[in-house]
Biopython code that builds the backbone (N, CA, C, O; Angstrom):
import numpy as np
from Bio.PDB.StructureBuilder import StructureBuilder

atoms = [
    (1, "MET", "N", (85.625, 74.329, 86.813)),
    (1, "MET", "CA", (85.504, 75.149, 85.819)),
    (1, "MET", "C", (85.469, 74.936, 84.433)),
    (1, "MET", "O", (86.309, 75.663, 83.901)),
    (2, "LEU", "N", (85.028, 74.443, 83.848)),
    (2, "LEU", "CA", (85.249, 74.055, 82.753)),
    (2, "LEU", "C", (85.930, 74.529, 81.399)),
    (2, "LEU", "O", (85.590, 75.141, 80.386)),
    (3, "LEU", "N", (87.506, 73.695, 82.109)),
    (3, "LEU", "CA", (88.430, 74.476, 80.663)),
    (3, "LEU", "C", (89.214, 74.068, 79.270)),
    (3, "LEU", "O", (90.327, 74.588, 79.344)),
    (4, "LYS", "N", (89.162, 73.791, 78.796)),
    (4, "LYS", "CA", (90.069, 73.473, 77.170)),
    (4, "LYS", "C", (91.416, 73.802, 77.822)),
    (4, "LYS", "O", (91.859, 74.875, 78.233)),
    (5, "SER", "N", (92.116, 72.158, 77.791)),
    (5, "SER", "CA", (93.469, 72.603, 78.504)),
    (5, "SER", "C", (94.706, 73.047, 78.206)),
    (5, "SER", "O", (95.799, 72.812, 78.719)),
    (6, "LYS", "N", (94.444, 73.581, 77.492)),
    (6, "LYS", "CA", (95.758, 75.105, 77.258)),
    (6, "LYS", "C", (95.147, 76.087, 78.201)),
    (6, "LYS", "O", (95.898, 76.844, 78.816)),
    (7, "GLN", "N", (93.869, 76.147, 78.373)),
    (7, "GLN", "CA", (93.758, 76.761, 79.348)),
    (7, "GLN", "C", (93.548, 76.310, 81.150)),
    (7, "GLN", "O", (94.374, 76.640, 82.001)),
    (8, "ARG", "N", (92.635, 75.733, 81.370)),
    (8, "ARG", "CA", (94.163, 74.758, 82.783)),
    (8, "ARG", "C", (95.315, 75.123, 82.358)),
    (8, "ARG", "O", (95.525, 76.277, 82.732)),
    (9, "ASP", "N", (96.269, 74.654, 81.687)),
    (9, "ASP", "CA", (97.799, 74.850, 81.402)),
    (9, "ASP", "C", (97.482, 76.510, 81.960)),
    (9, "ASP", "O", (97.835, 76.649, 83.131)),
    (10, "LYS", "N", (97.083, 77.356, 81.539)),
    (10, "LYS", "CA", (97.729, 78.386, 82.110)),
    (10, "LYS", "C", (97.263, 79.098, 83.498)),
    (10, "LYS", "O", (97.692, 80.019, 84.193)),
    (11, "ILE", "N", (96.291, 78.302, 83.539)),
    (11, "ILE", "CA", (95.380, 78.841, 85.430)),
    (11, "ILE", "C", (96.551, 78.556, 85.732)),
    (11, "ILE", "O", (97.285, 79.506, 86.005)),
    (12, "ILE", "N", (97.161, 77.054, 85.787)),
    (12, "ILE", "CA", (98.554, 76.804, 86.487)),
    (12, "ILE", "C", (99.690, 77.317, 87.118)),
    (12, "ILE", "O", (100.278, 77.281, 88.198)),
    (13, "GLN", "N", (99.788, 78.011, 85.544)),
    (13, "GLN", "CA", (101.091, 78.153, 85.021)),
    (13, "GLN", "C", (100.752, 79.685, 86.233)),
    (13, "GLN", "O", (101.658, 80.237, 86.857)),
    (14, "LEU", "N", (99.249, 80.105, 86.308)),
    (14, "LEU", "CA", (98.894, 81.697, 86.956)),
    (14, "LEU", "C", (99.107, 81.335, 88.760)),
    (14, "LEU", "O", (99.611, 82.112, 89.571)),
    (15, "ARG", "N", (98.587, 80.000, 89.044)),
    (15, "ARG", "CA", (98.597, 80.158, 90.600)),
    (15, "ARG", "C", (99.705, 79.397, 90.779)),
    (15, "ARG", "O", (99.684, 79.019, 91.950)),
    (16, "SER", "N", (100.632, 78.991, 90.235)),
    (16, "SER", "CA", (102.243, 78.665, 90.470)),
    (16, "SER", "C", (102.609, 80.083, 90.507)),
    (16, "SER", "O", (102.840, 80.377, 91.680)),
    (17, "ARG", "N", (102.772, 81.156, 89.676)),
    (17, "ARG", "CA", (103.123, 82.514, 89.832)),
    (17, "ARG", "C", (102.736, 83.449, 90.416)),
    (17, "ARG", "O", (103.072, 84.633, 90.418)),
    (18, "LEU", "N", (101.943, 82.845, 90.968)),
    (18, "LEU", "CA", (100.913, 83.978, 92.495)),
    (18, "LEU", "C", (101.834, 83.433, 93.216)),
    (18, "LEU", "O", (102.485, 84.173, 93.954)),
    (19, "GLU", "N", (102.112, 82.050, 93.185)),
    (19, "GLU", "CA", (102.799, 81.452, 94.464)),
    (19, "GLU", "C", (104.460, 81.407, 95.405)),
    (19, "GLU", "O", (105.033, 81.026, 96.426)),
    (20, "GLN", "N", (104.615, 82.238, 93.897)),
    (20, "GLN", "CA", (106.074, 82.294, 93.809)),
    (20, "GLN", "C", (106.374, 83.703, 93.842)),
    (20, "GLN", "O", (107.550, 84.038, 93.982)),
    (21, "LYS", "N", (105.351, 84.691, 93.718)),
    (21, "LYS", "CA", (105.882, 85.969, 94.157)),
    (21, "LYS", "C", (104.710, 86.414, 95.856)),
    (21, "LYS", "O", (103.934, 87.345, 96.070)),
    (22, "GLY", "N", (105.193, 85.076, 96.810)),
    (22, "GLY", "CA", (103.691, 85.147, 97.876)),
    (22, "GLY", "C", (102.548, 85.068, 98.037)),
    (22, "GLY", "O", (101.764, 85.053, 98.986)),
    (23, "TRP", "N", (102.522, 85.022, 97.076)),
    (23, "TRP", "CA", (100.665, 85.719, 96.913)),
    (23, "TRP", "C", (99.916, 83.733, 97.612)),
    (23, "TRP", "O", (100.142, 82.582, 97.238)),
    (24, "VAL", "N", (99.268, 84.180, 98.418)),
    (24, "VAL", "CA", (98.552, 82.985, 99.444)),
    (24, "VAL", "C", (97.096, 83.244, 98.352)),
    (24, "VAL", "O", (96.566, 84.350, 98.248)),
    (25, "ILE", "N", (96.442, 81.580, 97.348)),
    (25, "ILE", "CA", (95.124, 82.216, 97.070)),
    (25, "ILE", "C", (94.468, 81.299, 98.541)),
    (25, "ILE", "O", (94.753, 80.111, 98.695)),
    (26, "THR", "N", (93.539, 82.095, 99.580)),
    (26, "THR", "CA", (92.916, 81.999, 100.515)),
    (26, "THR", "C", (91.528, 81.138, 100.616)),
    (26, "THR", "O", (91.133, 80.409, 101.526)),
    (27, "GLU", "N", (90.838, 81.526, 99.179)),
    (27, "GLU", "CA", (89.496, 81.445, 99.371)),
    (27, "GLU", "C", (89.321, 81.235, 97.371)),
    (27, "GLU", "O", (89.615, 82.082, 96.526)),
    (28, "GLU", "N", (88.736, 79.774, 97.129)),
    (28, "GLU", "CA", (88.473, 79.503, 95.563)),
    (28, "GLU", "C", (87.105, 79.280, 95.787)),
    (28, "GLU", "O", (86.810, 78.528, 96.716)),
    (29, "ILE", "N", (85.968, 79.930, 94.927)),
    (29, "ILE", "CA", (84.996, 80.012, 94.972)),
    (29, "ILE", "C", (84.211, 79.612, 93.687)),
    (29, "ILE", "O", (83.748, 80.598, 93.113)),
    (30, "ALA", "N", (83.963, 78.514, 93.135)),
    (30, "ALA", "CA", (83.210, 78.649, 91.698)),
    (30, "ALA", "C", (82.017, 78.426, 91.792)),
    (30, "ALA", "O", (81.172, 78.397, 92.687)),
    (31, "ASP", "N", (82.069, 78.272, 90.734)),
    (31, "ASP", "CA", (80.479, 78.144, 89.739)),
    (31, "ASP", "C", (79.539, 79.834, 90.570)),
    (31, "ASP", "O", (78.474, 79.680, 91.168)),
    (32, "VAL", "N", (80.062, 80.980, 90.454)),
    (32, "VAL", "CA", (78.762, 81.866, 91.633)),
    (32, "VAL", "C", (78.489, 81.889, 90.265)),
    (32, "VAL", "O", (79.375, 82.660, 89.898)),
    (33, "GLY", "N", (78.244, 81.764, 89.860)),
    (33, "GLY", "CA", (77.167, 83.068, 88.357)),
    (33, "GLY", "C", (77.064, 84.323, 89.045)),
    (33, "GLY", "O", (78.004, 84.869, 89.622)),
    (34, "ASN", "N", (75.874, 84.769, 88.964)),
    (34, "ASN", "CA", (75.749, 86.110, 88.704)),
    (34, "ASN", "C", (75.832, 86.968, 89.954)),
    (34, "ASN", "O", (75.580, 88.172, 90.005)),
    (35, "ASP", "N", (76.326, 85.968, 91.236)),
    (35, "ASP", "CA", (75.604, 86.229, 92.683)),
    (35, "ASP", "C", (76.378, 87.285, 93.256)),
    (35, "ASP", "O", (76.116, 88.036, 94.196)),
    (36, "VAL", "N", (77.383, 87.202, 92.513)),
    (36, "VAL", "CA", (79.024, 87.878, 93.052)),
    (36, "VAL", "C", (78.795, 89.415, 93.226)),
    (36, "VAL", "O", (79.202, 89.767, 92.119)),
    (37, "LEU", "N", (78.408, 90.632, 93.880)),
    (37, "LEU", "CA", (78.972, 91.523, 93.996)),
    (37, "LEU", "C", (79.188, 92.446, 92.892)),
    (37, "LEU", "O", (80.237, 93.026, 93.174)),
    (38, "ARG", "N", (78.728, 92.909, 91.734)),
    (38, "ARG", "CA", (79.296, 93.043, 90.632)),
    (38, "ARG", "C", (80.730, 94.844, 91.200)),
    (38, "ARG", "O", (80.385, 95.116, 92.350)),
    (39, "TRP", "N", (81.796, 95.747, 90.826)),
    (39, "TRP", "CA", (82.101, 96.557, 91.215)),
    (39, "TRP", "C", (81.477, 97.552, 89.419)),
    (39, "TRP", "O", (82.101, 98.587, 89.185)),
    (40, "GLY", "N", (80.945, 97.361, 88.926)),
    (40, "GLY", "CA", (80.476, 97.610, 87.775)),
    (40, "GLY", "C", (78.931, 97.162, 87.149)),
    (40, "GLY", "O", (78.117, 96.505, 87.797)),
    (41, "ASP", "N", (78.721, 97.640, 85.814)),
    (41, "ASP", "CA", (77.870, 97.138, 84.586)),
    (41, "ASP", "C", (78.817, 96.918, 83.785)),
    (41, "ASP", "O", (79.270, 97.563, 82.840)),
    (42, "VAL", "N", (79.177, 95.576, 84.422)),
    (42, "VAL", "CA", (80.297, 95.220, 83.404)),
    (42, "VAL", "C", (79.637, 93.653, 82.550)),
    (42, "VAL", "O", (79.382, 92.655, 83.226)),
    (43, "PRO", "N", (79.418, 93.679, 80.871)),
    (43, "PRO", "CA", (78.873, 92.438, 80.718)),
    (43, "PRO", "C", (79.778, 91.304, 81.250)),
    (43, "PRO", "O", (80.855, 91.619, 81.757)),
    (44, "GLY", "N", (79.362, 89.811, 81.157)),
    (44, "GLY", "CA", (80.117, 88.924, 81.402)),
    (44, "GLY", "C", (79.936, 87.650, 82.446)),
    (44, "GLY", "O", (78.732, 87.657, 82.701)),
    (45, "ASN", "N", (80.438, 86.763, 83.036)),
    (45, "ASN", "CA", (79.683, 85.990, 83.442)),
    (45, "ASN", "C", (80.353, 85.273, 85.120)),
    (45, "ASN", "O", (80.770, 84.127, 84.950)),
    (46, "ILE", "N", (80.406, 85.468, 85.693)),
    (46, "ILE", "CA", (82.052, 85.382, 86.538)),
    (46, "ILE", "C", (81.757, 83.587, 86.739)),
    (46, "ILE", "O", (80.739, 82.930, 86.955)),
    (47, "LEU", "N", (82.918, 83.306, 86.579)),
    (47, "LEU", "CA", (82.564, 81.769, 87.098)),
    (47, "LEU", "C", (83.051, 81.222, 87.906)),
    (47, "LEU", "O", (82.792, 80.097, 88.333)),
    (48, "GLU", "N", (84.027, 82.134, 88.308)),
    (48, "GLU", "CA", (84.636, 81.562, 90.010)),
    (48, "GLU", "C", (85.441, 82.993, 90.428)),
    (48, "GLU", "O", (85.333, 84.030, 89.773)),
    (49, "TYR", "N", (86.295, 82.843, 91.683)),
    (49, "TYR", "CA", (87.447, 84.194, 91.865)),
    (49, "TYR", "C", (87.636, 82.731, 92.785)),
    (49, "TYR", "O", (87.121, 81.655, 93.089)),
    (50, "TRP", "N", (89.239, 83.965, 93.015)),
    (50, "TRP", "CA", (90.252, 83.307, 93.895)),
    (50, "TRP", "C", (90.401, 84.777, 94.917)),
    (50, "TRP", "O", (90.700, 85.787, 94.280)),
    (51, "MET", "N", (90.202, 84.966, 96.533)),
    (51, "MET", "CA", (90.468, 86.199, 97.172)),
    (51, "MET", "C", (92.083, 85.298, 97.372)),
    (51, "MET", "O", (92.466, 84.220, 97.826)),
    (52, "LEU", "N", (92.647, 86.465, 96.743)),
    (52, "LEU", "CA", (94.242, 86.135, 97.097)),
    (52, "LEU", "C", (94.943, 87.294, 98.612)),
    (52, "LEU", "O", (94.604, 88.416, 98.988)),
    (53, "LYS", "N", (95.518, 86.766, 98.881)),
    (53, "LYS", "CA", (96.615, 87.094, 100.065)),
    (53, "LYS", "C", (97.691, 87.175, 100.466)),
    (53, "LYS", "O", (97.894, 86.215, 101.209)),
    (54, "ARG", "N", (98.976, 88.135, 100.356)),
    (54, "ARG", "CA", (100.211, 87.907, 100.450)),
    (54, "ARG", "C", (100.830, 88.667, 101.857)),
    (54, "ARG", "O", (102.011, 88.892, 102.120)),
    (55, "ASP", "N", (99.700, 88.958, 102.608)),
    (55, "ASP", "CA", (100.106, 89.487, 103.877)),
    (55, "ASP", "C", (99.832, 89.967, 105.370)),
    (55, "ASP", "O", (100.063, 91.174, 105.428)),
    (56, "SER", "N", (99.577, 89.648, 106.138)),
    (56, "SER", "CA", (98.515, 90.363, 107.052)),
    (56, "SER", "C", (97.849, 91.947, 107.145)),
    (56, "SER", "O", (96.761, 92.379, 107.527)),
    (57, "ARG", "N", (98.749, 92.400, 106.743)),
    (57, "ARG", "CA", (98.257, 94.055, 107.013)),
    (57, "ARG", "C", (98.009, 94.636, 106.068)),
    (57, "ARG", "O", (98.239, 95.829, 105.869)),
    (58, "HIS", "N", (97.254, 93.500, 104.996)),
    (58, "HIS", "CA", (96.570, 94.188, 103.223)),
    (58, "HIS", "C", (95.341, 93.228, 103.938)),
    (58, "HIS", "O", (95.206, 92.204, 104.609)),
    (59, "ASN", "N", (94.618, 94.225, 103.352)),
    (59, "ASN", "CA", (93.117, 94.042, 102.641)),
    (59, "ASN", "C", (92.647, 92.272, 101.059)),
    (59, "ASN", "O", (93.013, 92.293, 99.884)),
    (60, "PRO", "N", (92.178, 91.617, 101.450)),
    (60, "PRO", "CA", (92.221, 90.471, 100.102)),
    (60, "PRO", "C", (92.364, 90.804, 98.881)),
    (60, "PRO", "O", (91.700, 91.774, 98.516)),
    (61, "LEU", "N", (92.809, 90.465, 98.378)),
    (61, "LEU", "CA", (92.457, 90.674, 96.717)),
    (61, "LEU", "C", (91.900, 90.017, 96.004)),
    (61, "LEU", "O", (92.157, 88.834, 96.224)),
    (62, "HIS", "N", (90.612, 90.301, 94.492)),
    (62, "HIS", "CA", (89.468, 89.998, 94.295)),
    (62, "HIS", "C", (90.467, 89.354, 92.950)),
    (62, "HIS", "O", (91.275, 90.192, 92.548)),
    (63, "LEU", "N", (90.519, 87.970, 92.199)),
    (63, "LEU", "CA", (90.835, 87.824, 91.399)),
    (63, "LEU", "C", (89.444, 87.234, 90.873)),
    (63, "LEU", "O", (88.966, 86.387, 91.628)),
    (64, "ASP", "N", (88.622, 87.553, 89.595)),
    (64, "ASP", "CA", (87.250, 87.074, 88.998)),
    (64, "ASP", "C", (87.590, 86.664, 87.792)),
    (64, "ASP", "O", (88.089, 87.388, 86.931)),
    (65, "PHE", "N", (87.281, 85.227, 87.652)),
    (65, "PHE", "CA", (87.097, 84.568, 86.100)),
    (65, "PHE", "C", (86.039, 84.574, 85.670)),
    (65, "PHE", "O", (85.064, 84.026, 86.184)),
    (66, "GLU", "N", (86.059, 85.195, 84.656)),
    (66, "GLU", "CA", (84.358, 85.418, 83.571)),
    (66, "GLU", "C", (84.721, 84.638, 82.523)),
    (66, "GLU", "O", (85.903, 84.367, 82.315)),
    (67, "ALA", "N", (83.724, 84.200, 81.755)),
    (67, "ALA", "CA", (83.318, 84.030, 80.684)),
    (67, "ALA", "C", (82.730, 85.566, 79.769)),
    (67, "ALA", "O", (81.894, 86.364, 80.194)),
    (68, "LYS", "N", (83.566, 85.642, 78.257)),
    (68, "LYS", "CA", (83.727, 86.643, 77.638)),
    (68, "LYS", "C", (82.287, 86.264, 77.154)),
    (68, "LYS", "O", (82.078, 85.091, 76.844)),
    (69, "ASP", "N", (80.948, 87.501, 77.045)),
    (69, "ASP", "CA", (80.222, 87.372, 76.062)),
    (69, "ASP", "C", (80.116, 88.359, 75.362)),
    (69, "ASP", "O", (81.041, 89.163, 75.475)),
    (70, "ASP", "N", (78.780, 88.778, 74.191)),
    (70, "ASP", "CA", (79.275, 89.039, 72.870)),
    (70, "ASP", "C", (78.687, 90.021, 73.449)),
    (70, "ASP", "O", (78.501, 90.799, 72.513)),
    (71, "GLY", "N", (78.078, 90.723, 74.804)),
    (71, "GLY", "CA", (77.104, 92.093, 74.915)),
    (71, "GLY", "C", (75.890, 91.348, 74.694)),
    (71, "GLY", "O", (75.057, 92.205, 74.989)),
    (72, "LEU", "N", (75.173, 90.218, 74.340)),
    (72, "LEU", "CA", (74.104, 90.755, 74.566)),
    (72, "LEU", "C", (73.681, 89.013, 75.893)),
    (72, "LEU", "O", (72.582, 88.728, 76.368)),
    (73, "GLY", "N", (74.911, 88.316, 76.075)),
    (73, "GLY", "CA", (74.574, 87.171, 77.311)),
    (73, "GLY", "C", (74.791, 86.497, 76.621)),
    (73, "GLY", "O", (74.729, 85.363, 77.096)),
    (74, "MET", "N", (75.079, 86.522, 75.512)),
    (74, "MET", "CA", (75.878, 84.613, 75.353)),
    (74, "MET", "C", (77.567, 85.014, 74.834)),
    (74, "MET", "O", (78.334, 85.810, 74.292)),
    (75, "VAL", "N", (77.322, 83.506, 75.633)),
    (75, "VAL", "CA", (78.973, 83.410, 75.595)),
    (75, "VAL", "C", (79.613, 82.622, 75.138)),
    (75, "VAL", "O", (79.499, 81.397, 75.114)),
    (76, "ILE", "N", (81.028, 83.919, 74.363)),
    (76, "ILE", "CA", (81.352, 83.328, 73.457)),
    (76, "ILE", "C", (82.156, 81.867, 73.498)),
    (76, "ILE", "O", (82.724, 81.496, 74.525)),
    (77, "SER", "N", (82.144, 81.094, 72.301)),
    (77, "SER", "CA", (82.914, 79.930, 72.218)),
    (77, "SER", "C", (83.653, 79.468, 72.516)),
    (77, "SER", "O", (83.709, 78.475, 73.241)),
    (78, "LYS", "N", (85.002, 80.465, 71.707)),
    (78, "LYS", "CA", (85.982, 80.301, 71.191)),
    (78, "LYS", "C", (86.940, 79.942, 72.012)),
    (78, "LYS", "O", (86.765, 80.087, 73.222)),
    (79, "ASP", "N", (88.052, 79.443, 71.544)),
    (79, "ASP", "CA", (88.757, 78.860, 72.769)),
    (79, "ASP", "C", (89.638, 80.183, 73.591)),
    (79, "ASP", "O", (90.480, 79.776, 74.391)),
    (80, "ASP", "N", (89.524, 81.538, 73.472)),
    (80, "ASP", "CA", (89.835, 81.876, 74.781)),
    (80, "ASP", "C", (88.484, 83.096, 75.314)),
    (80, "ASP", "O", (88.325, 84.287, 75.581)),
    (81, "PHE", "N", (87.923, 82.114, 75.246)),
    (81, "PHE", "CA", (86.608, 82.448, 75.939)),
    (81, "PHE", "C", (86.462, 83.639, 77.346)),
    (81, "PHE", "O", (85.745, 84.598, 77.632)),
    (82, "LEU", "N", (87.955, 82.668, 78.137)),
    (82, "LEU", "CA", (88.457, 82.693, 79.237)),
    (82, "LEU", "C", (88.950, 84.537, 79.205)),
    (82, "LEU", "O", (89.297, 85.151, 78.196)),
    (83, "CYS", "N", (88.843, 85.077, 80.561)),
    (83, "CYS", "CA", (89.464, 86.322, 80.933)),
    (83, "CYS", "C", (89.143, 86.381, 82.822)),
    (83, "CYS", "O", (88.351, 85.858, 83.606)),
    (84, "CYS", "N", (90.160, 87.239, 82.878)),
    (84, "CYS", "CA", (90.188, 87.994, 84.422)),
    (84, "CYS", "C", (90.193, 89.646, 85.259)),
    (84, "CYS", "O", (91.141, 90.425, 85.162)),
    (85, "ARG", "N", (89.536, 89.794, 85.677)),
    (85, "ARG", "CA", (89.831, 90.668, 86.005)),
    (85, "ARG", "C", (90.065, 91.091, 88.237)),
    (85, "ARG", "O", (89.689, 90.571, 89.288)),
    (86, "LEU", "N", (90.852, 92.241, 87.828)),
    (86, "LEU", "CA", (91.125, 92.397, 89.462)),
    (86, "LEU", "C", (89.723, 92.937, 90.075)),
    (86, "LEU", "O", (89.161, 93.902, 89.558)),
    (87, "ARG", "N", (89.417, 92.552, 90.722)),
    (87, "ARG", "CA", (88.034, 93.315, 91.190)),
    (87, "ARG", "C", (88.294, 94.815, 91.588)),
    (87, "ARG", "O", (87.622, 95.721, 91.094)),
    (88, "GLU", "N", (89.839, 95.161, 92.999)),
    (88, "GLU", "CA", (89.987, 96.266, 93.229)),
    (88, "GLU", "C", (90.220, 97.249, 92.498)),
    (88, "GLU", "O", (89.847, 98.366, 92.858)),
    (89, "SER", "N", (91.058, 97.010, 91.007)),
    (89, "SER", "CA", (90.860, 97.839, 90.149)),
    (89, "SER", "C", (90.318, 98.901, 90.099)),
    (89, "SER", "O", (89.087, 98.871, 90.065)),
    (90, "ASP", "N", (91.066, 100.360, 90.071)),
    (90, "ASP", "CA", (90.385, 101.612, 89.409)),
    (90, "ASP", "C", (89.643, 101.133, 88.158)),
    (90, "ASP", "O", (88.458, 101.465, 88.129)),
    (91, "HIS", "N", (90.125, 100.367, 87.040)),
    (91, "HIS", "CA", (89.576, 100.545, 85.760)),
    (91, "HIS", "C", (89.116, 98.767, 85.521)),
    (91, "HIS", "O", (89.370, 97.783, 86.216)),
    (92, "ASN", "N", (88.614, 98.863, 84.676)),
    (92, "ASN", "CA", (87.820, 98.446, 83.497)),
    (92, "ASN", "C", (88.347, 96.525, 83.003)),
    (92, "ASN", "O", (87.700, 95.529, 82.679)),
    (93, "LYS", "N", (90.015, 96.866, 83.221)),
    (93, "LYS", "CA", (90.917, 96.260, 82.534)),
    (93, "LYS", "C", (90.454, 94.144, 82.583)),
    (93, "LYS", "O", (90.460, 93.524, 83.647)),
    (94, "SER", "N", (90.254, 93.741, 81.757)),
    (94, "SER", "CA", (90.444, 92.336, 81.694)),
    (94, "SER", "C", (91.541, 92.190, 81.049)),
    (94, "SER", "O", (92.285, 93.085, 80.646)),
    (95, "TRP", "N", (91.769, 90.023, 80.839)),
    (95, "TRP", "CA", (92.797, 89.769, 80.135)),
    (95, "TRP", "C", (92.724, 88.069, 80.065)),
    (95, "TRP", "O", (92.595, 87.180, 80.906)),
    (96, "GLY", "N", (92.891, 88.126, 78.477)),
    (96, "GLY", "CA", (92.135, 87.326, 78.235)),
    (96, "GLY", "C", (93.706, 85.882, 78.524)),
    (96, "GLY", "O", (94.882, 85.913, 78.884)),
    (97, "PHE", "N", (92.468, 84.596, 77.984)),
    (97, "PHE", "CA", (93.627, 83.900, 78.904)),
    (97, "PHE", "C", (93.991, 82.755, 76.596)),
    (97, "PHE", "O", (93.719, 81.661, 76.100)),
    (98, "ASN", "N", (94.759, 84.183, 76.107)),
    (98, "ASN", "CA", (95.047, 83.790, 74.496)),
    (98, "ASN", "C", (96.222, 83.826, 74.271)),
    (98, "ASN", "O", (97.057, 83.237, 74.958)),
    (99, "LYS", "N", (96.567, 84.771, 72.916)),
    (99, "LYS", "CA", (97.201, 84.364, 72.475)),
    (99, "LYS", "C", (98.796, 85.712, 72.725)),
    (99, "LYS", "O", (99.866, 85.987, 72.182)),
    (100, "GLN", "N", (98.014, 86.118, 73.808)),
    (100, "GLN", "CA", (98.798, 87.410, 74.806)),
    (100, "GLN", "C", (99.167, 87.149, 76.188)),
    (100, "GLN", "O", (99.684, 87.847, 77.060)),
    (101, "TRP", "N", (98.703, 85.796, 76.138)),
    (101, "TRP", "CA", (99.075, 85.136, 77.370)),
    (101, "TRP", "C", (100.305, 85.835, 78.537)),
    (101, "TRP", "O", (100.372, 86.504, 79.568)),
    (102, "PRO", "N", (101.104, 85.178, 77.590)),
    (102, "PRO", "CA", (102.221, 85.902, 78.787)),
    (102, "PRO", "C", (102.540, 87.202, 79.688)),
    (102, "PRO", "O", (102.709, 87.509, 80.868)),
    (103, "GLU", "N", (102.510, 87.944, 78.020)),
    (103, "GLU", "CA", (102.529, 89.399, 78.587)),
    (103, "GLU", "C", (101.353, 89.311, 79.920)),
    (103, "GLU", "O", (101.622, 89.402, 81.118)),
    (104, "ASN", "N", (99.574, 89.043, 79.108)),
    (104, "ASN", "CA", (98.657, 89.797, 80.374)),
    (104, "ASN", "C", (98.994, 89.048, 81.320)),
    (104, "ASN", "O", (98.424, 89.686, 82.204)),
    (105, "LEU", "N", (99.680, 87.815, 82.099)),
    (105, "LEU", "CA", (100.447, 86.943, 83.031)),
    (105, "LEU", "C", (101.320, 88.060, 83.579)),
    (105, "LEU", "O", (101.368, 88.082, 84.809)),
    (106, "GLU", "N", (101.955, 88.905, 83.002)),
    (106, "GLU", "CA", (102.836, 89.666, 83.704)),
    (106, "GLU", "C", (101.519, 90.755, 84.428)),
    (106, "GLU", "O", (101.206, 90.944, 85.604)),
    (107, "GLN", "N", (101.074, 91.210, 83.389)),
    (107, "GLN", "CA", (100.808, 91.998, 83.737)),
    (107, "GLN", "C", (99.841, 92.375, 84.869)),
    (107, "GLN", "O", (99.350, 93.419, 85.298)),
    (108, "ILE", "N", (99.787, 91.172, 85.138)),
    (108, "ILE", "CA", (98.525, 90.594, 86.614)),
    (108, "ILE", "C", (99.071, 90.557, 88.009)),
    (108, "ILE", "O", (98.636, 90.866, 89.118)),
    (109, "LEU", "N", (100.250, 90.036, 87.508)),
    (109, "LEU", "CA", (101.451, 90.014, 88.708)),
    (109, "LEU", "C", (101.380, 91.728, 88.875)),
    (109, "LEU", "O", (100.835, 92.390, 89.758)),
    (110, "GLN", "N", (102.058, 92.116, 87.815)),
    (110, "GLN", "CA", (101.959, 93.742, 88.491)),
    (110, "GLN", "C", (100.816, 94.370, 89.500)),
    (110, "GLN", "O", (100.761, 94.580, 90.712)),
    (111, "SER", "N", (100.076, 94.530, 88.561)),
    (111, "SER", "CA", (98.925, 94.819, 88.828)),
    (111, "SER", "C", (98.631, 94.035, 90.238)),
    (111, "SER", "O", (97.575, 94.249, 90.833)),
    (112, "LEU", "N", (99.284, 93.422, 90.580)),
    (112, "LEU", "CA", (98.387, 92.692, 92.316)),
    (112, "LEU", "C", (99.951, 94.184, 92.961)),
    (112, "LEU", "O", (99.970, 95.087, 93.798)),
    (113, "ASP", "N", (100.909, 93.646, 91.997)),
    (113, "ASP", "CA", (101.429, 94.467, 92.959)),
    (113, "ASP", "C", (101.478, 95.662, 93.431)),
    (113, "ASP", "O", (101.963, 95.989, 94.515)),
    (114, "ASN", "N", (100.752, 96.666, 92.274)),
    (114, "ASN", "CA", (100.874, 98.109, 92.200)),
    (114, "ASN", "C", (99.567, 98.112, 93.370)),
    (114, "ASN", "O", (99.892, 98.719, 94.391)),
    (115, "ILE", "N", (98.515, 97.689, 93.390)),
    (115, "ILE", "CA", (97.524, 97.377, 94.243)),
    (115, "ILE", "C", (97.898, 97.426, 95.696)),
    (115, "ILE", "O", (97.503, 98.309, 96.456)),
    (116, "GLN", "N", (98.725, 96.376, 96.062)),
    (116, "GLN", "CA", (98.942, 96.246, 97.419)),
    (116, "GLN", "C", (100.034, 97.566, 97.631)),
    (116, "GLN", "O", (99.779, 98.470, 98.426)),
    (117, "ALA", "N", (100.916, 97.545, 97.043)),
    (117, "ALA", "CA", (101.864, 98.703, 97.490)),
    (117, "ALA", "C", (101.375, 100.505, 97.459)),
    (117, "ALA", "O", (102.086, 101.425, 97.861)),
    (118, "GLU", "N", (99.599, 100.668, 96.704)),
    (118, "GLU", "CA", (98.678, 101.229, 96.786)),
    (118, "GLU", "C", (98.338, 101.321, 98.316)),
    (118, "GLU", "O", (98.778, 102.013, 99.234)),
    (119, "GLN", "N", (97.801, 100.775, 98.262)),
    (119, "GLN", "CA", (97.123, 99.997, 100.109)),
    (119, "GLN", "C", (97.790, 100.678, 100.934)),
    (119, "GLN", "O", (97.300, 101.557, 101.644)),
    (120, "ALA", "N", (98.827, 100.384, 100.923)),
    (120, "ALA", "CA", (99.731, 100.381, 102.273)),
    (120, "ALA", "C", (99.945, 102.209, 101.866)),
    (120, "ALA", "O", (99.376, 103.051, 102.560)),
    (121, "HIS", "N", (100.478, 102.449, 101.145)),
    (121, "HIS", "CA", (100.521, 103.744, 101.342)),
    (121, "HIS", "C", (99.883, 104.427, 101.694)),
    (121, "HIS", "O", (100.141, 105.630, 101.727)),
    (122, "GLN", "N", (98.375, 103.696, 102.249)),
    (122, "GLN", "CA", (97.426, 105.207, 102.164)),
    (122, "GLN", "C", (97.356, 103.909, 103.300)),
    (122, "GLN", "O", (96.199, 103.498, 103.211)),
    (123, "ALA", "N", (98.021, 103.163, 104.230)),
    (123, "ALA", "CA", (97.869, 103.004, 105.197)),
    (123, "ALA", "C", (98.760, 103.525, 106.089)),
    (123, "ALA", "O", (98.543, 103.813, 107.266)),
    (124, "ASP", "N", (100.157, 103.673, 105.238)),
    (124, "ASP", "CA", (101.082, 104.697, 105.996)),
    (124, "ASP", "C", (100.636, 106.410, 106.279)),
    (124, "ASP", "O", (100.736, 106.993, 107.358)),
    (125, "GLY", "N", (100.391, 106.691, 105.651)),
    (125, "GLY", "CA", (99.770, 108.034, 105.781)),
    (125, "GLY", "C", (98.539, 108.745, 105.100)),
    (125, "GLY", "O", (98.243, 109.899, 105.409)),
]
sb = StructureBuilder()
sb.init_structure("model")
sb.init_model(0)
sb.init_chain("A")
sb.init_seg("    ")
for serial, (resi, resn, name, xyz) in enumerate(atoms, 1):
    if name == "N":
        sb.init_residue(resn, " ", resi, " ")
    sb.init_atom(name, np.array(xyz, "f"), 0.0, 1.0, " ", f" {name:<3s}", serial, name[0])
structure = sb.get_structure()
């Protein structure tokens, strides 16, 4: 993924925080374009996705990195064009790599924890 230095720094920070919380990026697929099966009719272009796993009892989770677009298929060329989504989430929330990054990073980590806890609850009963 070709990123500006601020975005690259945020990706490095995300990767580091995931590792601190015990997540392992088991697969990193770049330049996927629109060939990935989408979870809805969400505008945007997936540039890359990460498959994440914390333990063998749970299904992997997927973090999709997208280029925001203007709704007409044209990628926005601002510094904060990059956002990510948790594919397994039941809502259509995306987190931008922008001024709200510190809060967005915490929300991403919390969402991963919540989905894994939900998976564990479903497996138990």
